C-alpha positions, -999 to 999 in steps of 0.1 A, spaced: 388 -566 58 383 -562 21 372 -528 9 339 -530 -9 351 -505 -34 376 -531 -47 347 -553 -57 329 -524 -73 359 -513 -94 354 -539 -122 317 -531 -124 324 -494 -125 349 -499 -154 324 -521 -173 297 -494 -169 321 -467 -180 331 -488 -211 294 -492 -218 287 -455 -216 316 -448 -239 304 -474 -264 269 -458 -264 284 -423 -270 306 -437 -298 276 -452 -314 257 -419 -312 286 -400 -326 290 -425 -355 252 -422 -363 254 -384 -363 285 -385 -385 267 -408 -410 236 -386 -411 258 -355 -418 277 -374 -445 244 -384 -461 232 -349 -460 263 -337 -477 262 -366 -502 299 -371 -497 309 -407 -506 342 -406 -487 325 -393 -456 297 -419 -459 323 -447 -462 342 -433 -432 312 -430 -411 300 -465 -420 334 -478 -408 328 -458 -376 295 -475 -372 311 -510 -376 337 -500 -349 309 -487 -326 289 -519 -331 319 -539 -320 324 -518 -289 288 -520 -280 289 -558 -283 321 -559 -262 305 -537 -235 274 -559 -235 295 -590 -230 315 -574 -203 284 -562 -184 268 -596 -186 294 -610 -163 283 -586 -136 246 -589 -141 236 -602 -107 214 -591 -77 240 -567 -63 243 -546 -94 213 -559 -114 192 -529 -118 219 -505 -129 235 -531 -152 201 -541 -167 194 -505 -175 228 -500 -192 223 -533 -211 190 -520 -224 207 -488 -236 234 -509 -253 208 -530 -270 191 -499 -282 224 -485 -295 231 -517 -313 197 -516 -329 202 -480 -339 235 -488 -355 219 -517 -375 190 -494 -386 214 -467 -398 237 -492 -415 208 -506 -434 192 -473 -441 224 -456 -454 242 -484 -472 261 -472 -502 255 -490 -535 284 -508 -549 298 -493 -581 297 -513 -612 331 -516 -628 
């Protein structure tokens, strides 16, 4: 008999990856806000790169969770997908809000 935990393992990993992506997005946003408060161009640039990386991880987590979005796991996955969507929107907002102007050379 197949252990039901074996079937839940990939879903659990996908949910954990999603939670990590959400946390990474939140940390990147806080890092950018702190850099903007300090008006530190290098920190701003670094935090913007962190936002790009977080955006990529959020998108990957969304894609991974979509494969498990079914009746068995639907509610939990749907809730996590909504959190990922919100994280992605927050990243977009912060990226647009805090873009650094290009220097004229």
